[in-house]
C-alpha positions as CSV (number, residue, x, y, z in Angstrom):
1,M,71.6,110.5,94.6
2,S,74.9,110.8,96.5
3,A,75.3,111.2,100.2
4,Y,76.1,114.8,99.6
5,S,72.8,115.3,97.7
6,D,70.9,113.6,100.5
7,L,72.4,116.1,103.0
8,I,71.5,119.1,100.8
9,T,67.9,118.0,100.1
10,A,67.3,117.4,103.8
11,E,68.0,121.1,104.6
12,P,64.9,122.7,106.1
13,G,63.6,125.6,103.9
14,L,65.5,124.5,100.8
15,V,64.0,126.4,97.8
16,G,66.0,125.0,94.9
17,Y,68.8,122.5,94.1
18,W,70.1,122.1,90.6
19,R,72.8,119.5,90.1
20,F,73.4,120.2,86.4
21,G,74.1,116.4,86.0
22,E,71.5,115.6,83.4
23,A,72.6,114.0,80.1
24,S,70.2,116.2,78.1
25,G,67.0,118.2,78.4
26,A,65.9,120.4,81.3
27,V,68.0,121.0,84.5
28,A,65.9,119.3,87.2
29,D,65.2,121.0,90.5
30,S,65.9,118.3,93.1
31,S,64.2,120.2,95.8
32,S,60.5,120.1,96.3
33,G,60.2,123.5,94.5
34,G,59.9,122.1,91.0
35,N,61.7,125.0,89.3
36,N,63.4,123.2,86.5
37,G,65.7,125.1,84.2
38,T,66.3,125.4,80.5
39,V,69.9,125.0,79.2
40,S,71.1,127.2,76.4
41,G,74.5,126.7,74.7
42,A,76.1,124.7,77.5
43,T,77.5,121.2,76.8
44,Y,76.1,118.2,78.8
45,G,78.4,115.4,80.1
46,A,81.4,117.3,81.5
47,T,83.3,115.5,84.3
48,G,81.8,116.4,87.7
49,L,83.7,117.5,90.8
50,I,82.7,114.8,93.2
51,D,84.6,111.6,92.5
52,A,82.1,109.2,94.0
53,D,79.1,110.9,92.3
54,P,78.2,109.3,89.0
55,N,76.5,112.4,87.7
56,D,78.3,114.6,85.2
57,A,78.2,118.4,84.9
58,L,77.5,121.2,82.4
59,D,80.4,122.8,80.5
60,F,79.9,126.6,80.1
61,D,82.6,127.4,77.5
62,G,80.9,130.2,75.5
63,S,79.8,133.7,76.1
64,N,76.1,132.8,75.5
65,D,75.9,129.6,77.6
66,Q,73.3,129.8,80.3
67,V,70.7,128.0,82.4
68,T,67.4,129.9,82.8
69,I,65.4,129.1,86.0
70,G,62.1,130.8,86.8
71,D,61.4,133.0,89.7
72,V,62.5,131.0,92.7
73,L,62.4,133.6,95.4
74,D,60.9,137.1,95.6
75,F,63.9,139.1,96.5
76,S,61.9,142.3,96.9
77,H,61.2,141.4,100.6
78,N,64.9,141.2,101.6
79,T,64.6,137.5,102.1
80,P,67.8,136.1,103.5
81,F,69.3,133.4,101.4
82,T,72.5,131.3,100.8
83,V,73.9,130.3,97.4
84,E,76.5,127.5,97.1
85,V,78.3,127.0,93.8
86,W,80.9,124.4,92.9
87,L,82.9,125.8,90.0
88,S,85.9,124.4,88.2
89,A,87.5,127.0,85.9
90,D,90.5,126.7,83.6
91,I,91.0,130.5,83.6
92,F,89.4,133.6,84.9
93,G,89.6,136.6,82.7
94,G,88.9,140.3,83.2
95,G,89.3,142.2,86.4
96,A,89.5,145.8,87.6
97,S,92.5,148.1,87.1
98,N,93.5,150.8,89.5
């Protein structure tokens, strides 16, 4: 893992950490939670965002691309949480009109 990954996985209370850097198969949960995900439609091996990190990324370029991860948290109890996403997008479509 990279130094960045080491910092993330050292966070107390970490519930899930999915790097999307696999070459194939399931998306591994690098936290102690063990909530691996199933990839559908996305392409493995896209260039990642962190230069020094040897792992690649997933490319979501279709409307049915997804990663399915089981129940990680029970949100019915108003559990506070933080989500961090690194996203590289060529174009954002849609939007609201007035």
